[in-house]
VEXBA-844853 format. One record per residue (C-alpha): chain; x, y, z; residue number from 1. Coordinates in pm, whole numbers. Example, Ala and Ser with C-alpha at 12.3 -4.5 7.8 and 13.67 -1.06 7.14 Angstrom:
! VEXBA-844853
[site "A" [1230 -450 780] 1]
[site "A" [1367 -106 714] 2]
***
This chain:
! VEXBA-844853
[site "A" [6248 15522 8450] 1]
[site "A" [6426 15543 8783] 2]
[site "A" [6635 15859 8761] 3]
[site "A" [6892 15713 8997] 4]
[site "A" [6953 15405 8780] 5]
[site "A" [7216 15467 8510] 6]
[site "A" [7101 15393 8156] 7]
[site "A" [7288 15142 7939] 8]
[site "A" [7344 15255 7582] 9]
[site "A" [7387 15028 7279] 10]
[site "A" [7756 15113 7272] 11]
[site "A" [7806 15017 7636] 12]
[site "A" [7615 14691 7580] 13]
[site "A" [7844 14604 7291] 14]
[site "A" [8144 14682 7508] 15]
[site "A" [8015 14451 7781] 16]
[site "A" [7954 14171 7529] 17]
[site "A" [8305 14209 7391] 18]
[site "A" [8449 14201 7741] 19]
[site "A" [8254 13886 7828] 20]
[site "A" [8364 13720 7503] 21]
[site "A" [8729 13809 7566] 22]
[site "A" [8701 13681 7924] 23]
[site "A" [8541 13356 7803] 24]
[site "A" [8802 13299 7537] 25]
[site "A" [9077 13375 7784] 26]
[site "A" [8937 13129 8036] 27]
[site "A" [8895 12868 7764] 28]
[site "A" [9255 12911 7658] 29]
[site "A" [9370 12856 8017] 30]
[site "A" [9141 12556 8057] 31]
[site "A" [9276 12387 7746] 32]
[site "A" [9641 12478 7805] 33]
[site "A" [9715 12385 8161] 34]
[site "A" [9943 12121 8300] 35]
[site "A" [9750 11820 8421] 36]
[site "A" [9915 11555 8641] 37]
[site "A" [9790 11213 8755] 38]
[site "A" [9656 11226 9109] 39]
[site "A" [9960 11050 9258] 40]
[site "A" [10191 11336 9152] 41]
[site "A" [10086 11578 9422] 42]
[site "A" [10177 11748 9745] 43]
[site "A" [10306 11510 10017] 44]
[site "A" [10408 11236 9776] 45]
[site "A" [10716 11017 9817] 46]
[site "A" [10960 10953 9531] 47]
[site "A" [11196 10656 9530] 48]
[site "A" [11545 10753 9639] 49]
[site "A" [11863 10721 9430] 50]
[site "A" [11678 10661 9105] 51]
[site "A" [11572 10825 8782] 52]
[site "A" [11201 10850 8851] 53]
[site "A" [10944 10906 8580] 54]
[site "A" [10719 11214 8593] 55]
[site "A" [10443 11254 8337] 56]
[site "A" [10126 11442 8254] 57]
[site "A" [9959 11646 7981] 58]
[site "A" [9960 12004 7853] 59]
[site "A" [9902 12194 7532] 60]
[site "A" [10028 11991 7232] 61]
[site "A" [10393 12057 7143] 62]
[site "A" [10446 12265 7458] 63]
[site "A" [10784 12267 7631] 64]
[site "A" [10790 12116 7979] 65]
[site "A" [11053 12161 8248] 66]
[site "A" [11062 11991 8587] 67]
[site "A" [11291 12098 8869] 68]
[site "A" [11334 11945 9212] 69]
[site "A" [11452 12172 9491] 70]
[site "A" [11725 11916 9562] 71]
[site "A" [11893 12038 9241] 72]
[site "A" [11779 11802 8966] 73]
[site "A" [11622 11931 8644] 74]
[site "A" [11476 11769 8332] 75]
[site "A" [11298 11882 8015] 76]
[site "A" [11053 11732 7767] 77]
[site "A" [10811 11829 7492] 78]
[site "A" [10446 11734 7482] 79]
[site "A" [10346 11528 7180] 80]
[site "A" [10067 11604 6937] 81]
[site "A" [9811 11483 7192] 82]
[site "A" [9961 11689 7470] 83]
[site "A" [10118 11398 7657] 84]
[site "A" [10466 11428 7802] 85]
[site "A" [10696 11217 8016] 86]
[site "A" [11047 11265 8152] 87]
[site "A" [11286 11126 8409] 88]
[site "A" [11427 11310 8705] 89]
[site "A" [11723 11207 8920] 90]
[site "A" [11649 11169 9291] 91]
[site "A" [11909 11187 9568] 92]
[site "A" [11942 10979 9883] 93]
[site "A" [11647 11007 10120] 94]
[site "A" [11542 11345 10252] 95]
[site "A" [11292 11626 10236] 96]
[site "A" [11061 11799 10244] 97]
[site "A" [11128 11933 9894] 98]
[site "A" [10932 12114 9626] 99]
[site "A" [10884 11998 9269] 100]
[site "A" [10819 12269 9009] 101]
[site "A" [10663 12183 8673] 102]
[site "A" [10655 12456 8407] 103]
[site "A" [10468 12445 8079] 104]
[site "A" [10168 12650 7972] 105]
[site "A" [10146 12735 8339] 106]
[site "A" [10342 12651 8653] 107]
[site "A" [10256 12384 8911] 108]
[site "A" [10449 12361 9237] 109]
[site "A" [10421 12045 9445] 110]
[site "A" [10518 12092 9809] 111]
[site "A" [10616 11874 10104] 112]
[site "A" [10763 11610 9872] 113]
[site "A" [10977 11342 10036] 114]
[site "A" [11248 11118 9893] 115]
[site "A" [11260 10767 10038] 116]
[site "A" [11128 10416 9985] 117]
[site "A" [10807 10349 9791] 118]
[site "A" [10611 10023 9814] 119]
[site "A" [10288 9917 9644] 120]
[site "A" [10038 9714 9852] 121]
[site "A" [9762 9518 9681] 122]
[site "A" [9528 9221 9714] 123]
[site "A" [9186 9152 9856] 124]
[site "A" [9009 9215 10187] 125]
[site "A" [9293 9118 10420] 126]
[site "A" [9510 9381 10254] 127]
[site "A" [9222 9626 10239] 128]
[site "A" [9129 9578 10607] 129]
[site "A" [9196 9913 10779] 130]
[site "A" [9374 9968 11108] 131]
[site "A" [9039 10045 11273] 132]
[site "A" [8912 9702 11159] 133]
[site "A" [8594 9603 10982] 134]
[site "A" [8250 9611 11139] 135]
[site "A" [8247 9347 11415] 136]
[site "A" [8596 9237 11307] 137]
[site "A" [8873 9406 11506] 138]
[site "A" [9245 9459 11459] 139]
[site "A" [9456 9382 11764] 140]
[site "A" [9584 9696 11944] 141]
[site "A" [9412 9924 11695] 142]
[site "A" [9346 10209 11937] 143]
[site "A" [9709 10232 12053] 144]
[site "A" [9830 10199 11696] 145]
[site "A" [9605 10483 11582] 146]
[site "A" [9686 10708 11880] 147]
[site "A" [10061 10677 11817] 148]
[site "A" [10051 10697 11437] 149]
[site "A" [10147 11060 11380] 150]
[site "A" [10457 11052 11161] 151]
[site "A" [10540 11295 10879] 152]
[site "A" [10796 11044 10748] 153]
[site "A" [10526 10792 10650] 154]
[site "A" [10301 10890 10359] 155]
[site "A" [9984 10707 10253] 156]
[site "A" [9797 10690 9923] 157]
[site "A" [9482 10479 9883] 158]
[site "A" [9347 10411 9534] 159]
[site "A" [8969 10431 9533] 160]
[site "A" [8782 10127 9406] 161]
[site "A" [8720 10122 9033] 162]
[site "A" [8690 9880 8742] 163]
[site "A" [8733 9935 8369] 164]
[site "A" [8715 9739 8045] 165]
[site "A" [9014 9930 7910] 166]
[site "A" [9338 10048 8075] 167]
[site "A" [9300 10387 8242] 168]
[site "A" [9555 10666 8289] 169]
[site "A" [9464 10791 8636] 170]
[site "A" [9317 10685 8968] 171]
[site "A" [9127 10864 9241] 172]
[site "A" [9317 10918 9561] 173]
[site "A" [9554 11155 9740] 174]
[site "A" [9874 11146 9944] 175]
[site "A" [9856 11222 10314] 176]
[site "A" [10088 11210 10612] 177]
[site "A" [10040 10934 10867] 178]
[site "A" [9817 11061 11147] 179]
[site "A" [9539 10916 11363] 180]
[site "A" [9282 11042 11113] 181]
[site "A" [9450 10887 10808] 182]
[site "A" [9601 10570 10955] 183]
[site "A" [9276 10440 11102] 184]
[site "A" [9132 10420 10748] 185]
[site "A" [9447 10280 10585] 186]
[site "A" [9543 9918 10515] 187]
[site "A" [9664 9767 10842] 188]
[site "A" [9900 9516 10679] 189]
[site "A" [10057 9786 10462] 190]
[site "A" [10083 10034 10749] 191]
[site "A" [10258 9791 10984] 192]
[site "A" [10494 9694 10701] 193]
[site "A" [10578 10058 10631] 194]
[site "A" [10610 10146 10998] 195]
[site "A" [10867 9871 11049] 196]
[site "A" [11072 9989 10750] 197]
[site "A" [11058 10350 10862] 198]
[site "A" [11167 10267 11215] 199]
[site "A" [11464 10052 11116] 200]
[site "A" [11579 10237 10802] 201]
[site "A" [11505 10586 10938] 202]
[site "A" [11399 10705 10593] 203]
[site "A" [11065 10834 10459] 204]
[site "A" [10833 10557 10340] 205]
[site "A" [10556 10597 10082] 206]
[site "A" [10279 10334 10069] 207]
[site "A" [10048 10313 9769] 208]
[site "A" [9753 10092 9864] 209]
[site "A" [9532 9951 9589] 210]
[site "A" [9311 9656 9685] 211]
[site "A" [8952 9537 9684] 212]
[site "A" [8786 9275 9905] 213]
[site "A" [8678 8946 9748] 214]
[site "A" [8929 8975 9466] 215]
[site "A" [9031 8691 9238] 216]
[site "A" [9381 8704 9094] 217]
[site "A" [9254 8722 8735] 218]
[site "A" [9093 9061 8810] 219]
[site "A" [9443 9203 8867] 220]
[site "A" [9599 9047 8557] 221]
[site "A" [9632 9225 8221] 222]
[site "A" [9435 9089 7928] 223]
[site "A" [9736 8991 7719] 224]
[site "A" [9871 8774 8001] 225]
[site "A" [9558 8556 8015] 226]
[site "A" [9598 8395 7672] 227]
[site "A" [9709 8066 7829] 228]
[site "A" [9402 8049 8052] 229]
[site "A" [9112 7955 7820] 230]
[site "A" [8869 7904 8111] 231]
[site "A" [8906 8272 8210] 232]
[site "A" [8671 8484 8003] 233]
[site "A" [8773 8835 7902] 234]
[site "A" [8473 9065 7961] 235]
[site "A" [8312 9259 7679] 236]
[site "A" [8098 9470 7911] 237]
[site "A" [8103 9577 8273] 238]
[site "A" [7931 9346 8523] 239]
[site "A" [7571 9418 8613] 240]
[site "A" [7545 9556 8968] 241]
[site "A" [7432 9284 9206] 242]
[site "A" [7579 9006 8995] 243]
[site "A" [7945 8909 8970] 244]
[site "A" [8135 9230 9022] 245]
[site "A" [8476 9358 8915] 246]
[site "A" [8648 9152 9185] 247]
[site "A" [8563 8832 8997] 248]
[site "A" [8601 8967 8644] 249]
[site "A" [8927 8933 8454] 250]
[site "A" [9143 9244 8396] 251]
[site "A" [8895 9502 8531] 252]
[site "A" [9091 9592 8845] 253]
[site "A" [9424 9577 8668] 254]
[site "A" [9293 9825 8409] 255]
[site "A" [9156 10071 8664] 256]
[site "A" [9369 10029 8977] 257]
[site "A" [9713 9908 8859] 258]
[site "A" [9767 10026 8501] 259]
[site "A" [9749 10399 8587] 260]
[site "A" [10030 10350 8841] 261]
[site "A" [10268 10174 8604] 262]
[site "A" [10584 10376 8572] 263]
[site "A" [10568 10532 8918] 264]
[site "A" [10901 10414 9054] 265]
[site "A" [10857 10164 9337] 266]
[site "A" [11093 9958 9545] 267]
[site "A" [10863 9656 9541] 268]
[site "A" [10519 9507 9605] 269]
[site "A" [10348 9343 9902] 270]
[site "A" [10042 9128 9831] 271]
[site "A" [9772 8962 10043] 272]
[site "A" [9525 8760 9837] 273]
[site "A" [9423 8403 9759] 274]
[site "A" [9115 8336 9969] 275]
[site "A" [8882 8386 9671] 276]
[site "A" [9090 8143 9464] 277]
[site "A" [9093 7867 9728] 278]
[site "A" [8867 7650 9512] 279]
[site "A" [9101 7665 9209] 280]
[site "A" [9450 7583 9338] 281]
[site "A" [9582 7432 9015] 282]
[site "A" [9491 7738 8811] 283]
[site "A" [9627 7967 9083] 284]
[site "A" [9961 7785 9073] 285]
[site "A" [9999 7915 8715] 286]
[site "A" [9799 8236 8733] 287]
[site "A" [9968 8394 9034] 288]
[site "A" [10322 8367 8888] 289]
[site "A" [10183 8495 8557] 290]
[site "A" [10036 8800 8729] 291]
[site "A" [10362 8876 8911] 292]
[site "A" [10568 8853 8593] 293]
[site "A" [10317 9061 8396] 294]
[site "A" [10342 9347 8647] 295]
[site "A" [10719 9336 8630] 296]
[site "A" [10710 9342 8250] 297]
[site "A" [10474 9638 8249] 298]
[site "A" [10675 9840 8502] 299]
[site "A" [10999 9790 8308] 300]
[site "A" [11220 9826 8613] 301]
[site "A" [11344 9468 8638] 302]
[site "A" [11240 9197 8881] 303]
[site "A" [11137 9415 9172] 304]
[site "A" [11072 9234 9504] 305]
[site "A" [10727 9080 9540] 306]
[site "A" [10643 8959 9891] 307]
[site "A" [10309 8797 9969] 308]
[site "A" [10106 8641 10250] 309]
[site "A" [10008 8275 10264] 310]
[site "A" [9636 8249 10343] 311]
[site "A" [9554 8180 10707] 312]
[site "A" [9351 7894 10860] 313]
[site "A" [8976 7942 10801] 314]
[site "A" [8678 7723 10711] 315]
[site "A" [8679 7818 10344] 316]
[site "A" [8401 7575 10259] 317]
[site "A" [8536 7479 9917] 318]
[site "A" [8776 7190 9894] 319]
[site "A" [9105 7185 10082] 320]
[site "A" [9280 7519 10125] 321]
[site "A" [9606 7332 10176] 322]
[site "A" [9636 7301 9800] 323]
[site "A" [9606 7680 9756] 324]
[site "A" [9876 7734 10018] 325]
[site "A" [10089 7483 9832] 326]
[site "A" [10045 7690 9514] 327]
[site "A" [10163 7996 9704] 328]
[site "A" [10461 7806 9845] 329]
[site "A" [10559 7687 9496] 330]
[site "A" [10538 8045 9370] 331]
[site "A" [10794 8150 9629] 332]
[site "A" [11017 7859 9529] 333]
[site "A" [10998 7912 9153] 334]
[site "A" [10952 8286 9090] 335]
[site "A" [11261 8497 9138] 336]
[site "A" [11274 8763 9410] 337]
[site "A" [10955 8658 9586] 338]
[site "A" [10899 8578 9951] 339]
[site "A" [10609 8448 10160] 340]
[site "A" [10490 8550 10506] 341]
[site "A" [10323 8252 10675] 342]
[site "A" [10014 8298 10894] 343]
[site "A" [9941 7941 11007] 344]
[site "A" [9956 8049 11372] 345]
[site "A" [9717 8346 11364] 346]
[site "A" [9411 8230 11171] 347]
[site "A" [9052 8224 11294] 348]
[site "A" [8829 7939 11178] 349]
[site "A" [8524 8163 11211] 350]
[site "A" [8667 8476 11048] 351]
[site "A" [8854 8506 10720] 352]
[site "A" [9010 8828 10851] 353]
[site "A" [9276 8751 11117] 354]
[site "A" [9302 9017 11388] 355]
[site "A" [9681 9007 11411] 356]
[site "A" [9785 9226 11120] 357]
[site "A" [10091 9366 11296] 358]
[site "A" [10267 9030 11276] 359]
[site "A" [10170 8999 10910] 360]
[site "A" [10314 9339 10824] 361]
[site "A" [10628 9268 11026] 362]
[site "A" [10681 8931 10860] 363]
[site "A" [10660 9091 10517] 364]
[site "A" [10906 9355 10635] 365]
[site "A" [11157 9088 10746] 366]
[site "A" [11182 8974 10384] 367]
[site "A" [11246 9327 10263] 368]
[site "A" [11491 9409 10541] 369]
[site "A" [11692 9095 10476] 370]
[site "A" [11679 9080 10097] 371]
[site "A" [11664 9447 9999] 372]
[site "A" [11809 9653 10283] 373]
[site "A" [12114 9459 10395] 374]
[site "A" [12002 9339 10738] 375]
[site "A" [12220 9031 10745] 376]
[site "A" [12165 8748 10986] 377]
[site "A" [11797 8805 11059] 378]
[site "A" [11538 8533 11003] 379]
[site "A" [11286 8615 10732] 380]
[site "A" [11111 8282 10670] 381]
[site "A" [10963 8012 10887] 382]
[site "A" [11052 7644 10832] 383]
[site "A" [10986 7516 10480] 384]
[site "A" [10973 7144 10404] 385]
[site "A" [11299 7025 10247] 386]
[site "A" [11303 6644 10236] 387]
[site "A" [11210 6318 10402] 388]
[site "A" [11485 6143 10595] 389]
[site "A" [11483 5785 10709] 390]
[site "A" [11162 5585 10745] 391]
[site "A" [11214 5331 11022] 392]
[site "A" [10990 5138 11258] 393]
[site "A" [10680 5322 11149] 394]
[site "A" [10835 5665 11191] 395]
[site "A" [10926 5929 10932] 396]
[site "A" [11189 6197 10972] 397]
[site "A" [11124 6532 10805] 398]
[site "A" [11386 6803 10743] 399]
[site "A" [11333 7174 10680] 400]
[site "A" [11499 7476 10528] 401]
[site "A" [11509 7798 10734] 402]
[site "A" [11567 7607 11057] 403]
[site "A" [11937 7673 11106] 404]
[site "A" [11907 7736 11478] 405]
[site "A" [11650 7463 11529] 406]
[site "A" [11278 7417 11569] 407]
[site "A" [11036 7487 11852] 408]
[site "A" [10671 7470 11946] 409]
[site "A" [10726 7731 12221] 410]
[site "A" [10578 7502 12483] 411]
[site "A" [10269 7400 12289] 412]
[site "A" [10178 7052 12167] 413]
[site "A" [10277 6986 11807] 414]
[site "A" [9952 6948 11616] 415]
[site "A" [9841 6932 11256] 416]
[site "A" [10063 6640 11145] 417]
[site "A" [9921 6346 10952] 418]
[site "A" [10076 6034 10798] 419]
[site "A" [9953 5787 10538] 420]
[site "A" [10059 5452 10405] 421]
[site "A" [10035 5323 10052] 422]
[site "A" [9654 5323 10085] 423]
[site "A" [9671 5708 10077] 424]
[site "A" [9452 5736 10386] 425]
[site "A" [9581 5999 10628] 426]
[site "A" [9563 5963 11004] 427]
[site "A" [9644 6213 11281] 428]
[site "A" [10005 6174 11388] 429]
[site "A" [10230 6247 11680] 430]
[site "A" [10537 6460 11619] 431]
[site "A" [10852 6541 11813] 432]
[site "A" [11142 6774 11752] 433]
[site "A" [11487 6616 11728] 434]
[site "A" [11826 6759 11814] 435]
[site "A" [11930 6741 11448] 436]
[site "A" [11659 7000 11366] 437]
[site "A" [11424 6743 11215] 438]
[site "A" [11075 6627 11311] 439]
[site "A" [10985 6263 11369] 440]
[site "A" [10624 6181 11278] 441]
[site "A" [10429 5861 11346] 442]
[site "A" [10082 5718 11400] 443]
[site "A" [9974 5393 11562] 444]
[site "A" [9724 5359 11275] 445]
[site "A" [9995 5352 11006] 446]
[site "A" [10257 5078 11037] 447]
[site "A" [10438 5164 10713] 448]
[site "A" [10408 5539 10652] 449]
[site "A" [10508 5682 10315] 450]
[site "A" [10377 6041 10329] 451]
[site "A" [10346 6328 10577] 452]
[site "A" [10123 6633 10578] 453]
[site "A" [10124 6932 10810] 454]
[site "A" [9824 7165 10857] 455]
[site "A" [9727 7065 10504] 456]
[site "A" [9358 7149 10539] 457]
[site "A" [9128 7444 10576] 458]
[site "A" [9168 7525 10941] 459]
[site "A" [9430 7387 11175] 460]
[site "A" [9645 7637 11360] 461]
[site "A" [10011 7550 11332] 462]
[site "A" [10239 7513 11633] 463]
[site "A" [10571 7448 11457] 464]
[site "A" [10817 7739 11439] 465]
[site "A" [11185 7800 11399] 466]
[site "A" [11356 7932 11712] 467]
[site "A" [11322 8287 11578] 468]
[site "A" [10945 8254 11615] 469]
[site "A" [10841 8234 11248] 470]
[site "A" [10579 7966 11175] 471]
[site "A" [10622 7674 10937] 472]
[site "A" [10432 7669 10611] 473]
[site "A" [10173 7397 10562] 474]
[site "A" [10312 7121 10336] 475]
[site "A" [10276 6769 10209] 476]
[site "A" [10536 6518 10093] 477]
[site "A" [10304 6336 9853] 478]
[site "A" [10177 6432 9508] 479]
[site "A" [9837 6267 9530] 480]
[site "A" [9527 6432 9386] 481]
[site "A" [9338 6445 9717] 482]
***
């Protein structure tokens, strides 16, 4: 035996074992009795101002929980038998940075917390498209946007892709301040929307982005809301990789990427989706409003604003995308507190991902600024078909809402108009703007026109605007099947 190596007696071995056991039990106790918060309650988060916001998590069953904001608000709760707890905390007018201290079996301190405006952004690839663009598909002015993006008043949270057969309680993601490193990877539409709000309101803005390219609306809709859609099958197992994925499967994205967020106080939602539903416009006309209302019911904070983007011109390849745009237009006209940003002027027939996301984000922001933030007198919608006027000498007059100061083509030829007679055959038409803010439409091929359509197809770029520069929605005056 090495005389320099100390011997270990039986007694000392027992002591070591006892110490290890005590250490293990102590660590186990800590592991099973610590506060756990969903990922979106973290450093750098934004809480909605002037509200009672919900905070929740888990801890040891029956434990007492206290939450205190450094702005002076406090609230208490008790964990239930499963360790779950939830409380509400009063937030002040915008400000920060603050700390949020949660005490239970242990203490968690969240730092650099801001109070401001929180918006949820969701949809498919055009919402998911980052400021840096997709491979071989750019975003206009991306490098300047990224270089000038540093702003501690704008906070970003991206939900990582996930699908689930059952509703989940948490998502993967983290809050970060806007910077060149974070903005280049973030949703361009959502970022431009948030940047516009931050600039004009001068308050912190939190953007929670949860989208997935190729998405159908049914994937974002809860199971119980699909009872009136017998053609939509509720999955019993997860899709096989390589076959139809979560983006086409009912409820899977709602369960994994929306349900965990329910209860986090938001100001409203922006949405960019519809391309994957272009072949099913009739179903979409019912499903999209159902999805909107189901989210509002689940959030239990009333009819929060829901602003969405009308799909842009593109060769969709399935049917006539004009009918899907019509479904979106009807949603705006029939579902309370919704608004639609039109993109008929910025599409690309060869790419489903328009480069001009700044205009899209700004147009969504105009709705919010006008309807939710008191910016009176600004235009927020392009012209929307209102009614047919007189039909005389082979010409039809068409009138529009949201054209109070008149109409314009900004020097371009008016294109995309068609007229048809009682034979229901449409022909390209000439159009002119009148002083009474109407459009006169006619075609030499139609002596007795009865119906007008405008950009009511897959891919015709619109040239009709109001004088504020917002484009007209595609429309038709008929109710024919084709």
